[in-house]
N, C-alpha and C positions, 0 to 999 in steps of 0.2 A: 330046653323048655321054647318052644314055638311062642311066636308073641299073641296074644290073644285078644280077641272080641268077646263083646257083648252086644248081638242086635237083635234089641226087643226081650230082653230075655234069657234068651239062649250062648252060654260063651261057647267060643269056638276058636281054631286058628284062623288069623286073624285073613291068610288065603281063601280062607271058606267062606266068609261073608257074605252076601250078595242080597240084592236089591231091588225089588221090581224096577222095570224099564219106567213103570206110569208113576214112579216116584218124585215129589214136584222138587225135592232136591237135588236127584239127576236132572231133570229139565227147565229147571227156570232159576235154581240155586236159591232154594223158598227155604233156607237151613239157615240154621245161629249152630256156631261152634262155641265151644271153647277150652281150655289146656289148662290144665293142673300141673306142677312139680313137683313128684314128688324124690324128701327126702330120706332114705332109712324106711320107705313102704310108707312113709305117712303126707296126707295133702296137705302142701303149704299155700297156706291165704287160702284156705279152702272158702270160710264164710265170705271172701272180695269178691272170689271166683262164681261161686254160686248166685250171689245176688246182682253178678250183671249176666251170669246165665238167665236168669228170670224176669230181669228188667228187658232183654235181649228181643227175647221173645213175646214179652209183655208187646212192647213196642213194634211187632209185627202183627199180630196178633191172633199166635200161634197159645193155643190154647189146649187141655187136655190132659198135658203132663204132672205124671205124679212124684216130687220131687223127693218127696221121703223113701217112693220103691226107687228113685235114679240112685238116691246115695248109695240105697244099699245094694244096687245093682255093684256102683261102682266100685264097692267095698267088694266083695264077692271078689268081681273078677282084678282087683287087684291079690288079692288076696291068692288067688289060682295062678295067678302069671308070676308068683315067688320074686317079682322085679321091687326093688329095694329104692336104687337110684333110677330116675325114669320122670316120664311123663303117663299123664289122661288125657284124651282124648276125646271129648261129648262132641256128639255129631246130631241132630235134633231135627228133621222136617217137618213139613207141615203133614207129611202123608199122599198114600195114593188114590190115585184119582185122574181120572180122563183127561188128557191134557186141555186144561182151558186157562183164559189169562186168571180170569175171578176164581176167588178162592172155593175150593167143595162147600157144597150149600145141601146138605147139613153138613159141619164139619168132619174128618174124618181122624180118627185113630193119628198121631205121629211116631212115626219114625225116631227111633232112637237108638245109636249106637255108642259105641263106646271102645274106647282103642287102651291097652297099658302097652308100654313099651321100655326098655329098658336107654339110659343115656347118660353116654359118657362125655360128662364135663371137662376132661381134660383139656379138648382142642382149646374150647373157648376160654377158658380160664388163665391158659399163654395168651390168649388175647387179652386179656383184661390187664395184663404185666404191659403188652406192648402196644396196647389202643391198638385201631383199627383204622382203614381210609373207608370212607363212602364216597359217594358221586349227588349230585341235586338233579332230579329231574322234575317236568310238570306234574305237581296230583292231578291225577285225570279218573279221581277213584268218586261213587257216585255222591252225595249230599245227606247221608246218613250215619257217617263214618262213627260216630258214637256208638251202634248199631253193630253188634258181633257177628256180619252177616259173613256167607262162605262166600255171597259174589266178589271173588278177590282176583277176578282178571287185570287190572289195572294193577295193581298190586304185583302179584306176581312176574308180570312183563317189567316193571319198572327193578325189582331185584335181580332176576335174571343179567337184565341189562347192568346193575352193579357189577354181580359176581362173572358177568366175561370181559370187566374193564378191572379186574381185579378189586373191587373191593368187596366190604364185608353187608355194606345198604345202602338204599336209596332216598337221602333224604327231601322231600317233597314239597314243592311252591304255588302255593294256589295263585288262582288268577291275577290278586290285586298285588302278587310282588313276596308275598308273606309266607313263610316257615310253618307246616302242619307239623309233621312227624313223622316218622318214618315208615317204611312197607310194612313190617310188623314188630315195629316197636315205640316210644316213647323215646322223644328228642328233650334236655336237659341242656341249659348252656352256663357258663359263667361269664358276666358284664357289669364292669364294677363292683367288683366282691358281690356281686346279688344272685343267684341262684335265679333261672326265668327258664318259664316255659310257656309255650301258648297257653290260653284260656280255655278251661272245657265247655263243650259246645259239640253241634256239630259238625263239628268240621275233624274233630278228632277222637280216638275211642280213650274212655277214661279207664285209663293202664291203672291196674292193679299193685303192681310195683312201682310206677309211678307214684302210687298210695303213698305207698311204704315210704319209698326214697322220700316222700315230701317230709313224713311225718317223724322218718331220722332226720334228715336238717333241719328239724323246728329244736330237736330234741340235740345236736349238738350245736346248736345256736347258728344253723349259717341262714341268714333270711333268704328267704322265699319270693317270689313276684309273677302274676300271671303279665304274660310281656307278647306286643307284635312284632316280630324282627324277621329283615329283608335275610336272602343270601348274602349280599357282599358286609350287612353290619352281624351274618351268625357267622364270618369269616375270619375275621377281627373278636372274634368273642377270645378271653381269654383260657376257655375251658368248653369242652362239647362233649357231651355223652348220651348214648339208648341207654335207656333202661326194657329190663325185658323180663319175661319169666325162664325163658333160660338161658338170654344175658346175663342177670342181676344188670350192673353198672360198667356200664360197655364204653371205655375211654374212646373218642373220635381224634383222632393226631391229622388226620388230612382232609378237607372236603375238597374236593374235585385238582384234586396235587395241590391245590393250595394248604397252607403247615398251621395250626390252630397254634396260638399260640408259640411255645419253641421246640412245637411239635414233639410232645411227651406227654405220658397222663399226669394231669395239675394237680395241685392238691385238694382239690374237695374233690374232685371224683376219688383219689385215692382213699379220704377221709369217708366218704360216703359206703364205699368199697369196706373199708373196717371197719362204718356202723351194723351196715346189711350182714357180715358175717357174722359180729356180737348177735345181733339181732336174732340171726338162724340158729347159735348155738344152742341160747338159752331157748327160746323153741323146742327147740331137741330135745334139750335138758330136762325138760320141764314134764317131760311124755315120759 
């Protein structure tokens, strides 16, 4: 079965999906996206991802999205794909209009794209056991990182730099020397026995997996606080981990080749990994 796309309601092999050259997502990156993880054919953290999609669209002023219809199209595409373990990518642009910087007036219908494809978790599962290397780079992204925009050039350049140096991710440092997050994942760390993370705001994306992990930490009686941290301070932490839709809870064992703790995944990361799997198992068992 080929990977499937649903473009404005029409399901087709992903290679056949086409958008006009005047689509504002293509011309300006005037678009929002969201990614769900499929476990056993079901959308994990569905409500959280949907709410974030709605919020991002509202923040950039894209209207005209029928969310009930969108969810129906997602379900139909998942069913047609026969994918059980995979990802669902939703990409919504402001629509097709002549190339002008100002938004179309009157508004045009948004372009809606859904892509369902299989995901092999085995390589990432091995990395969750061993831990990963990351590098640090300046945070060159725009100033509304809380909006899940498709304007990702700064992210992909930093991520590519990390991969060229044998790393999994890049940790981003703002103009004040403080750590924000990684290129496509949230960042958490353990300092003085407390799990910490950057305060939510325009500087970071409100991560759906981060939200779940913080709830699991509370259930596990692991204290959490929002905090600012510099790169030298981060490197001195007992533990650092990345969290995200496909990463789940991924320990970081080196930053810029400097070991974190003893250079191995730490006990709090392991507790959170176990709690994550229990929560996932309960959710799968409840359906």
